[in-house]
N, C-alpha and C positions, 0 to 999 in steps of 0.2 A: 249667735249673731254678733255679740260684742267682744268675743274672745280675742279677736285680732287687735283690739284697742286696750284690753284690760291691763296689759303690762305697761302701757304708757299713761293711761288715765285711770285714776282710782275711783272717780265718781261715776256710777252707772248712769245717773240722770244726765250728766254732762256728755257721756258717750252717746246716749239716745238723741240728745239735742244736736250734737255734732253730725251724726249720721242723717238726721232729719233735714238739716240745712245743707249739708255738703253733697248729697246725692244729686240734687238739681240746684246748683248755686245761683241760678238766675232768679229764683223765687225768693220772696220776702216772707217773713213770719212775724206775728205779733206775740208779745209775752202772754196775753190772755189766751190766744189760740193754742200755744204750747201747753199752758197750764190745763186747759180743758182736755186736750188730746191725751196728755200723759197723766191726767187725774192727780195733779200735784198742786200745791199752793202757789199762788203768784210770787210770793216772796222767795220760795225755793227756786223757782224757775229764774227769777231775776238774779239771784245770787250766781246761778250757773252761767247765765248769759253774761253777767259782769266778768266772771272769770275768763270766759272765752274771749270777750272783747278786750280785756286787759292783756291777753296774750296776742292781741292783734289778729286773731283768727276770724273775727266778725267785724262787720261795719254796721252802723246804725244811722237812721235818719228819721226825723219827725214827719208824721203824716197826720196833721190836725193835732189832736190831743194824744195820739198814740205814737209809739216808736216802732219802726220797722227794723228788723235785723236780717242780715244776709251774710253769706260767706265772703270773706275777703279774698278775692281771686288774685290779688297782687301779692299775697303773702308768699315768701320763698318756698314754703312747704305745701302750698295749696295743691299742686298737681299730685303730690304723693298722698295727701290726705284724701283727695277726691278719688284717687285710684283705690285706696284702701277701703273706702266706703263702698264703692262699686263691688269690690271683691267680697266684702263681708255680706252684702245683700244678694250676691249671686249673679250680678250683671256680667262680670267677666266670663263666668261659666256659660251663660246664655250665648254670649258672643262666640266663644270658642267651640261649643258643642252643638249649637243649633243654627245660629243666624247664617254663618258662612257656608253652610252645607245645604241650603234650601233652593239652589238654582240661581237664576239671575235676579238676585235681590238688590233693590235700589235703595231702600230706606228701612230702618227698624226704629219705630217711634214708641217710647213709653207714654202712656196716657193715664189720666186719673190719679189714683192714690200714690203710686210709686213716682210719678212725675212730680208730685208735691213733696216727695221724700218720706212718705208714710209707709212704713213696713207693715202692711196689713196681712201679708201672706198670699195675696192674689195679685199677680203681675199681669196687667193688661198691656198687650203688645200689638201694635199695628205693623204688619209686614207688607211692604209695597214692592211689586215687581212680578216677575214670572216665577211663582213659588212652586216648588216641587211638593205637591200635596201628599204624595205617597210617603215622603220622608217626614213631613211636618208633624203628624200625630205621634209617630214613633220617637222622634227627637224631642218633642215636647214632653212626653211621658218620662223619658230617660233623664232629661234635664231637671224635671220636677223632683224626681227622687234624690238627685244629687244636691240640689240647693234647698230642699225641704220647703218649697213654696209652690203654689199652683200657678200655672201660666195659662192665660186665656189669649191665644193668638187670633188676630183678625187679618186674614190674607186678602189683599186687594191688588188688582192691576193698577197701573199708573192712571188709567182713565177713571177707574172707580174711585181711586184716592182723590183725584182732582174734583170729582163730583161731591165727595164728602168732606173735603178739606175745610170748608167754611164751618161746618159743624165741629170738626175736630179742633179747630183753632180756638173755639170757645171753651174747650176743656183743658185742664192742666196737661201739658205735654212737653216733651223735649226729645230731640233726636239722639238715639243711642248709637246709631251707626248709619253711614250712608256712603254711596259711591262718590268718587270725585265728579264734580260737575253735575250732580243730580239735581234736577229742577222739577221733578214730578214726571218727566218724560223718560223714555228708555235711555240708559247710559251704558257705556262699555263695560262688559262683565268682568274684565280683568283689571280695571282701573278703580281700586277700592281704597277707602280709608275709613278710620273710625273718628267719630265726632264725640268729644267728651261731654259737651253741653252746648245747646243751641236752641233756637225756636224753630218751629216748623214754618 
């Protein structure tokens, strides 16, 4: 998972934090949250966060007595780092080998753990549109073997998605891919683009 960064960053914990924050850069994290998640001392996590912040890769702001950290999306190398994180976690492979071969797909939305940047090994993916169910299972299994993570896809029509969107909006989520002009209704199948990060 971290080999793509190991030649650039020597601290494994720093790599884990960077990947945690940069997969979905619109989410904020607390020091204590990371310490609990990575089972590390708060002082260790603070030192790593300070190193990333001194390199201007993170921004921080106070929220009461706690400090929130997030990716600095204005850093000159943000796009490259964000792309590297997605590649390391298999997101690019999902896009290339599965998402664009499922019929008239309108949106692909990461939810729950991976939307928070947590590499738990189970990727929950909501696919909205007229999905080719015959290909979905086969492509899912092939992609799982390649990225060494389990994918749990939920295929919904645009109407079904609209009915469930309020529930999904209350869970961690971000759009991994969508068609141009997609608003939850059918969009032109050949007018496509990728969204690096966004809210549903």
